[in-house]
Backbone bond lengths (Angstrom), bond angles and torsions (degrees), N, CA, C in turn:
res aa  C-N    CA-C-N  psi(-1)  N-CA   C-N-CA  omega(-1)  CA-C   N-CA-C  phi
1 M - - - 1.541 - - 1.567 105.52 -
2 D 1.368 116.85 136.97 1.376 125.82 178.29 1.525 111.69 -80.28
3 K 1.307 117.71 146.43 1.431 125.77 175.41 1.575 104.77 -69.92
4 V 1.338 114.67 145.91 1.481 121.80 168.13 1.597 108.76 -120.09
5 E 1.333 109.07 143.30 1.579 111.42 -179.47 1.490 107.91 -81.83
6 I 1.302 116.68 134.09 1.449 124.02 -176.11 1.614 104.59 -119.44
7 S 1.301 114.43 172.13 1.601 121.05 -177.59 1.531 107.20 -64.18
8 S 1.275 114.45 141.15 1.595 111.99 169.27 1.583 113.82 -72.70
9 E 1.230 117.58 -4.77 1.426 122.41 174.53 1.638 112.67 -80.76
10 T 1.316 112.70 -6.18 1.514 116.22 172.89 1.455 117.41 -112.62
11 V 1.333 112.16 32.56 1.365 117.80 -173.99 1.569 111.81 -60.23
12 L 1.261 112.75 128.18 1.524 117.05 -172.92 1.567 106.16 -86.62
13 Y 1.268 119.16 91.29 1.382 122.59 178.80 1.500 109.50 -140.87
14 P 1.339 117.81 102.97 1.478 113.06 -178.13 1.551 112.45 -75.30
15 M 1.201 114.15 135.87 1.561 116.15 -171.67 1.631 109.26 -124.10
16 P 1.304 112.97 133.40 1.494 116.51 -174.77 1.576 105.72 -69.60
17 C 1.281 115.33 148.49 1.428 120.65 -175.30 1.472 107.14 -97.24
18 S 1.385 116.14 142.93 1.412 117.43 167.86 1.486 108.72 -142.61
19 I 1.369 119.08 176.35 1.411 126.74 171.49 1.473 104.69 -121.97
20 V 1.360 111.75 117.05 1.581 116.96 178.62 1.430 107.43 -87.69
21 G 1.401 114.01 142.14 1.425 119.52 174.77 1.433 111.09 -120.03
22 T 1.433 113.15 148.98 1.442 123.67 176.84 1.379 109.86 -156.52
23 V 1.337 117.15 168.77 1.514 120.94 175.41 1.644 106.39 -104.74
24 V 1.344 107.11 122.25 1.551 112.37 -179.31 1.518 101.55 -121.19
25 E 1.337 121.03 131.73 1.537 122.77 177.08 1.481 109.11 51.36
26 K 1.299 117.71 43.80 1.421 124.48 177.28 1.493 120.66 57.01
27 K 1.470 111.00 20.63 1.543 117.71 170.65 1.583 107.48 -127.23
28 P 1.255 116.31 156.24 1.544 127.74 176.18 1.474 102.06 -66.70
29 N 1.345 112.20 136.81 1.527 119.34 177.30 1.540 107.89 -133.41
30 Y 1.126 130.68 142.89 1.454 132.85 176.40 1.528 113.92 -128.53
31 L 1.399 113.56 145.67 1.453 118.53 -173.75 1.537 108.17 -142.12
32 A 1.241 123.20 128.73 1.455 122.81 173.80 1.436 111.56 -71.66
33 V 1.438 116.66 125.88 1.406 132.28 178.34 1.385 120.31 -131.67
34 A 1.419 119.69 125.36 1.577 123.21 -177.28 1.381 101.70 -107.83
35 W 1.307 126.51 -21.17 1.528 128.78 -177.48 1.608 110.97 -83.13
36 F 1.348 116.37 74.51 1.474 119.84 172.03 1.478 112.98 -142.82
37 S 1.288 112.24 152.64 1.561 113.15 179.35 1.546 107.39 -161.65
38 M 1.279 114.17 157.45 1.405 122.65 169.58 1.568 109.14 -65.88
39 V 1.322 120.41 137.82 1.415 121.42 -171.87 1.615 112.57 -131.11
40 N 1.418 110.17 -11.50 1.534 114.39 178.91 1.518 103.19 -155.19
41 F 1.400 116.16 151.49 1.296 125.03 -175.73 1.607 112.73 -100.17
42 K 1.368 116.32 -43.69 1.455 121.42 178.03 1.486 110.15 -133.24
43 P 1.336 126.89 107.14 1.403 122.19 -2.37 1.523 108.49 -72.96
44 P 1.328 117.52 160.40 1.437 123.02 -178.81 1.473 114.00 -69.40
45 C 1.219 121.61 116.03 1.506 127.45 -175.40 1.416 107.58 -126.51
46 I 1.303 117.19 148.71 1.450 131.40 175.62 1.477 109.83 -134.85
47 A 1.377 114.31 153.52 1.465 119.78 -175.78 1.573 106.45 -125.98
48 I 1.394 114.65 144.56 1.460 119.93 163.64 1.418 109.41 -127.80
49 A 1.363 112.27 144.10 1.548 123.24 176.36 1.443 109.03 -101.61
50 L 1.306 118.83 120.94 1.512 120.16 171.90 1.460 109.63 -125.87
51 N 1.375 114.15 144.33 1.503 120.08 177.12 1.509 103.52 -64.65
52 K 1.325 113.43 149.58 1.496 121.43 -173.72 1.557 109.76 -66.38
53 V 1.383 118.17 -22.23 1.515 118.33 -177.43 1.497 109.74 -76.16
54 H 1.302 124.90 -7.81 1.499 124.00 -170.68 1.512 111.59 -67.07
55 Y 1.374 120.83 136.72 1.412 123.02 173.71 1.530 110.12 -58.49
56 S 1.269 125.68 -35.07 1.398 125.67 -170.33 1.497 113.57 -71.11
57 N 1.357 118.47 -28.04 1.527 121.06 173.29 1.454 118.74 -38.09
58 G 1.365 109.89 -56.74 1.565 118.13 -178.88 1.611 107.59 -59.93
59 G 1.289 116.59 -41.57 1.503 111.73 179.55 1.521 116.62 -67.48
60 I 1.322 117.22 -33.63 1.500 121.85 175.94 1.469 108.01 -59.51
61 K 1.317 113.70 -48.64 1.492 116.15 -176.74 1.493 117.77 -71.75
62 E 1.380 110.66 -33.25 1.526 113.52 178.62 1.588 114.09 -73.24
63 N 1.395 109.69 -35.59 1.533 114.81 -175.65 1.531 111.41 -95.98
64 G 1.252 118.43 -15.91 1.516 122.13 175.69 1.544 105.20 68.69
65 A 1.349 121.21 34.68 1.446 118.61 -179.56 1.512 107.41 -157.50
66 F 1.369 115.55 151.43 1.437 119.85 172.80 1.646 104.51 -157.40
67 S 1.381 110.20 157.04 1.406 113.50 172.29 1.485 115.04 -123.37
68 I 1.210 120.20 160.96 1.496 123.62 179.04 1.509 103.51 -123.13
69 N 1.296 117.83 119.10 1.443 122.29 -176.49 1.498 106.23 -116.61
70 V 1.329 116.36 126.77 1.529 119.98 -175.88 1.457 107.86 -98.99
71 P 1.384 115.71 116.31 1.461 118.53 178.06 1.527 113.01 -84.35
72 S 1.340 115.34 155.66 1.454 116.91 172.26 1.520 110.50 -84.73
73 A 1.293 120.24 168.47 1.401 123.32 179.53 1.574 113.66 -52.13
74 D 1.384 112.81 -34.19 1.441 116.84 -176.48 1.470 110.60 -69.03
75 M 1.303 126.19 -5.13 1.279 130.07 -176.79 1.547 113.63 -102.85
76 V 1.307 116.54 10.79 1.406 124.59 -164.73 1.677 108.31 -62.62
77 D 1.310 123.15 -35.02 1.310 125.65 177.84 1.460 111.72 -60.80
78 V 1.306 118.49 -61.84 1.477 125.37 -175.84 1.574 107.74 -64.25
79 M 1.336 119.25 -33.31 1.427 115.03 174.89 1.553 115.45 -65.88
80 D 1.302 112.59 -45.42 1.452 120.75 174.65 1.590 113.43 -54.47
81 Y 1.403 111.96 -42.61 1.463 117.40 179.45 1.554 106.73 -61.44
82 C 1.318 117.16 -44.41 1.450 118.27 -176.98 1.650 110.11 -61.10
83 G 1.269 117.52 -12.31 1.507 117.72 -178.23 1.525 106.84 -104.74
84 I 1.331 124.66 -16.12 1.420 125.89 -177.02 1.478 117.12 -97.93
85 V 1.343 117.88 -21.00 1.504 119.20 -179.20 1.565 103.88 -122.54
86 S 1.375 113.88 155.37 1.391 122.44 -178.52 1.540 117.52 -99.96
87 G 1.321 117.42 142.58 1.352 119.60 -179.77 1.573 111.91 -65.63
88 R 1.315 121.44 -11.50 1.327 121.37 174.87 1.636 112.71 -69.36
89 K 1.396 114.50 -18.08 1.374 118.99 -175.68 1.538 109.21 -120.76
90 Y 1.238 121.03 -27.30 1.462 124.73 -172.56 1.542 108.45 -124.93
91 D 1.361 115.32 140.96 1.410 118.63 166.88 1.516 116.09 -88.48
92 K 1.309 118.44 83.19 1.388 123.00 -174.31 1.577 111.15 -60.51
93 S 1.362 120.18 -21.18 1.360 119.70 178.19 1.461 120.17 -61.15
94 K 1.342 118.49 -20.28 1.391 129.45 177.44 1.501 110.46 -66.56
95 E 1.365 122.05 -15.44 1.413 129.41 -175.54 1.647 106.73 -84.29
96 F 1.308 116.04 -17.67 1.548 115.81 -168.30 1.619 105.67 -133.21
97 E 1.306 109.83 162.26 1.515 118.31 161.16 1.483 107.25 -93.77
98 T 1.311 114.57 116.22 1.373 122.04 -173.90 1.594 106.05 -94.07
99 F 1.403 113.25 141.78 1.523 120.52 168.39 1.465 108.22 -135.88
100 Y 1.355 112.01 161.72 1.459 123.47 176.42 1.387 111.04 -115.89
101 G 1.350 123.32 141.96 1.382 129.90 171.72 1.483 114.47 -86.06
102 K 1.324 122.32 -95.95 1.366 131.48 179.63 1.529 108.82 -75.56
103 P 1.345 123.42 148.20 1.474 120.06 169.23 1.409 114.54 -60.02
104 G 1.283 116.52 141.13 1.445 121.31 -177.10 1.530 113.09 80.74
105 G 1.360 119.59 -0.41 1.484 118.88 -179.79 1.502 109.09 -85.44
106 A 1.318 109.89 -168.84 1.575 120.74 -165.65 1.575 101.72 -99.17
107 P 1.384 113.65 158.05 1.438 113.47 172.76 1.485 114.52 -72.80
108 M 1.302 114.38 149.47 1.484 122.84 -177.95 1.569 107.17 -130.92
109 I 1.301 111.43 155.01 1.520 123.73 179.33 1.370 117.94 -95.96
110 K 1.340 115.98 111.37 1.523 117.68 -176.03 1.538 112.77 -60.31
111 E 1.332 116.66 -31.93 1.530 117.10 -175.80 1.485 110.12 -70.28
112 C 1.323 121.65 -12.28 1.506 120.64 -179.40 1.431 108.33 -81.19
113 P 1.280 117.98 139.58 1.528 122.66 173.55 1.413 118.72 -61.16
114 Y 1.412 123.23 -23.09 1.363 128.09 -174.54 1.424 108.88 -149.66
115 N 1.359 115.82 138.20 1.453 123.88 -167.07 1.668 106.81 -134.43
116 I 1.266 124.03 135.01 1.387 121.53 176.21 1.495 103.00 -130.26
117 E 1.329 119.97 132.15 1.383 131.69 -178.18 1.552 107.88 -105.64
118 C 1.333 119.50 128.90 1.381 124.77 -177.85 1.404 119.70 -129.82
119 R 1.332 115.38 144.22 1.540 118.50 174.90 1.510 104.30 -107.67
120 L 1.335 117.39 124.61 1.386 126.95 179.06 1.451 111.39 -58.99
121 I 1.320 116.05 128.46 1.517 123.79 179.56 1.480 112.01 -119.50
122 K 1.246 121.34 -20.29 1.479 122.85 -173.63 1.512 112.71 -166.24
123 V 1.206 117.29 139.40 1.526 121.98 174.49 1.565 105.68 -121.24
124 V 1.315 115.86 121.79 1.498 118.96 179.78 1.588 103.66 -107.24
125 D 1.331 115.55 124.54 1.403 125.14 174.26 1.469 109.11 -81.33
126 L 1.402 112.24 121.78 1.480 119.23 170.01 1.489 108.51 -116.82
127 P 1.502 114.39 176.86 1.506 113.56 -169.47 1.585 109.76 -62.16
128 S 1.376 122.39 -38.24 1.437 119.31 -173.65 1.621 108.45 -117.80
129 N 1.328 116.96 -20.14 1.407 122.85 -170.76 1.520 108.62 -119.91
130 E 1.482 109.58 166.54 1.485 114.41 168.10 1.550 99.05 -121.67
131 L 1.302 116.28 137.01 1.339 126.49 165.75 1.488 122.07 -94.02
132 F 1.349 115.44 110.59 1.394 119.54 -170.71 1.541 109.85 -98.50
133 I 1.259 118.72 115.42 1.440 123.08 -179.41 1.520 109.69 -102.07
134 G 1.336 114.81 119.99 1.563 119.35 172.62 1.412 120.56 -119.81
135 E 1.257 113.26 145.19 1.551 116.89 174.28 1.472 104.35 -81.58
136 I 1.460 115.28 136.29 1.460 117.04 -177.67 1.594 103.21 -79.74
137 T 1.335 114.97 134.81 1.547 117.85 -177.28 1.510 103.50 -123.71
138 G 1.302 122.04 -1.48 1.473 119.17 176.08 1.548 110.19 -173.94
139 V 1.368 114.22 136.11 1.515 116.46 178.94 1.563 101.35 -126.51
140 Y 1.261 114.36 133.50 1.469 124.63 179.48 1.589 115.27 -122.74
141 S 1.313 114.82 143.69 1.519 117.64 171.52 1.539 109.75 -157.91
142 D 1.377 113.72 145.02 1.362 117.50 171.98 1.630 106.82 -65.58
143 E 1.390 112.56 146.52 1.594 113.10 178.24 1.380 115.36 -62.11
144 R 1.302 122.03 -25.00 1.510 123.36 -178.68 1.586 109.56 -62.89
145 Y 1.416 115.17 -24.52 1.495 111.15 -176.94 1.500 106.45 -100.61
146 L 1.225 125.38 25.20 1.509 126.89 -179.28 1.545 109.60 -121.52
147 T 1.320 114.69 142.20 1.506 120.31 173.27 1.456 103.22 -123.45
148 E 1.361 115.31 120.24 1.484 116.41 177.31 1.439 116.06 63.23
149 G 1.377 115.95 28.79 1.545 127.04 -179.36 1.519 114.37 77.60
150 V 1.440 122.43 8.76 1.418 121.20 173.29 1.551 109.01 -127.29
151 P 1.401 114.67 153.90 1.323 124.08 -170.83 1.669 104.79 -57.27
152 D 1.345 117.83 135.18 1.383 123.37 176.49 1.563 108.73 -110.64
153 M 1.423 113.34 104.74 1.478 114.59 -174.75 1.501 117.63 -58.91
154 K 1.380 120.15 -18.20 1.302 122.18 177.02 1.585 110.49 -72.33
155 K 1.351 111.59 -38.62 1.515 116.77 176.11 1.617 111.76 -73.90
156 V 1.309 114.01 -38.58 1.563 122.25 -175.87 1.716 99.85 -66.42
157 N 1.238 116.71 -49.57 1.560 118.36 -179.39 1.551 105.87 62.03
158 P 1.327 118.84 61.28 1.413 118.20 -176.39 1.573 111.12 -78.14
159 L 1.336 111.51 166.50 1.486 118.60 -179.00 1.580 103.74 -95.67
160 I 1.331 108.96 150.81 1.570 115.14 170.41 1.502 109.45 -129.20
161 L 1.347 116.87 132.89 1.486 119.33 177.54 1.498 112.59 -91.97
162 S 1.310 112.65 131.23 1.488 120.63 176.13 1.500 105.74 -104.80
163 M 1.272 121.22 104.08 1.508 122.18 179.63 1.515 113.53 -61.40
164 P 1.404 120.52 -46.35 1.349 114.64 -176.89 1.531 116.23 -62.63
165 E 1.346 115.97 -29.34 1.339 118.06 -175.79 1.608 111.40 -96.35
166 R 1.254 117.34 -9.01 1.339 128.76 -179.78 1.519 108.63 53.67
167 S 1.299 112.37 53.99 1.539 122.47 -174.76 1.603 109.63 -147.26
168 Y 1.388 104.07 154.47 1.495 112.47 173.07 1.536 113.58 -99.66
169 L 1.270 113.83 136.35 1.525 124.30 -179.35 1.490 109.02 -110.91
170 A 1.241 111.79 155.60 1.417 118.23 165.98 1.515 116.81 -96.42
171 L 1.293 123.87 149.58 1.502 120.65 -176.42 1.608 107.29 -69.19
172 G 1.309 109.03 141.63 1.514 116.13 -179.02 1.580 108.77 -89.89
173 G 1.225 113.62 -168.39 1.565 119.69 -174.84 1.457 112.08 -82.87
174 C 1.351 117.10 177.10 1.479 124.09 -178.62 1.584 102.17 -69.73
175 V 1.304 117.40 144.61 1.473 126.99 175.28 1.472 106.86 -108.86
176 A 1.341 115.90 -46.80 1.608 117.69 177.96 1.534 106.81 -165.54
177 A 1.334 109.88 167.15 1.509 116.10 174.42 1.343 116.93 -74.14
178 A 1.382 123.20 125.92 1.442 125.39 174.08 1.429 119.13 -67.95
179 W 1.288 115.53 139.02 1.607 126.73 -176.73 1.511 107.68 61.98
180 E 1.352 115.75 27.96 1.505 121.23 176.35 1.540 110.61 -134.58
181 T 1.421 117.94 -50.30 1.499 118.09 -171.66 1.492 109.82 -65.52
182 G 1.224 125.53 -33.47 1.439 124.40 173.38 1.511 120.07 -65.41
183 T 1.244 113.35 -15.70 1.560 117.03 179.81 1.513 109.39 -61.67
184 K 1.276 120.98 -27.16 1.450 121.09 -179.12 1.559 110.49 -66.51
185 L 1.283 121.18 -18.97 1.416 125.67 178.39 1.551 115.47 -85.84
186 I 1.342 111.77 -9.39 1.466 112.64 -176.42 1.553 110.60 -75.66
187 R 1.265 113.87 124.15 1.396 115.88 -175.26 1.647 113.67 -93.64
188 K 1.220 115.86 132.47 1.520 120.61 -170.24 1.551 105.65 -82.59
């Protein structure tokens, strides 16, 4: 079967959902974000891409910190809410119990199974977005979401955004072991 060209707006790329936290006008503010990724190993750095119109951008730049809070699938309503209303009009922090890790860090959501605290190290200006790169300064989780001291994705049950479908999906099961299953194709 031949390949057909389709619109770039239908990019099939499932994205993990998060709720980014920062302080704006001396108050915690949260924003649903699916455009984030690890971008460096040592030191560990993560990047988030936010449209320039977002209320949170100014807070991240002013305070030099942000958090990435990974919600579980049962938090889909409140996560979606954080993406459809603006902190300019709504106090989204009322929906959560906020906690802070290190002094000067960003607000984090206690209800989320997994929290990443970041110190802003660089802002990259793009045509419609700003890419915020942060060095990870702290990672937090409730013990119930860990197996042998590391996050267990089955227990976390994170949400995934599918842009073409405009829907949230839950993470499926394990398919194969990473950095192992392909070894059977190595020819000697």
